[in-house]
C-alpha positions, 0 to 999 in steps of 0.5 A: 501484478504488484512490484514494490520499487523505490523506498521500501524495505525487503520483504518482511513478515507481517501479521494481518488479522492473525494471518502471516503475510509478506509485507514491506515497510516504508524506509523513505519519505515516499514509496513507489509501487507498480501495479497491473491495472485491476482492483487491489486491497492494501492491507496495512499493519501499524506497528507503532503507538501513534495514528498514521497518516497515509497518502496514496497518489496516482496520476496527480490524484491524492487520497489521504487516509488516517489509520487509527486502527492497528490494521485494516484494508484500503481498497484501490479500484480498477481504473476504467480509463486505461487498458486492462494490461496497463501499468499503474504507478502509485506513490505512498507517503506517510508521517512515520517510517518503519512502523507501517507494514503494507501488503497489496493483493489483487482482488479475485474475480 
């Protein structure tokens, strides 16, 4: 249910809480992800030395996050205003390139 499109690296290994996951790094100022409607966990790993700011925009609404921890989870809830099989477009933007690895997993019921 997740497709990393424009702005992302090829799949690369990243570690999150000691578990090896397949992730993507932002290579451009903005990265676009297509999701089937549902609830998701965005797992991130900051491989750089500085705090990272990350904004996630969907349908004109922007959520800003300061990632001061080296790894963590950002929750993306299911949208109730669209159908369960509709496709969502999220735009990720950060102040750093090549330091922030992202993996997105759909929450299990």
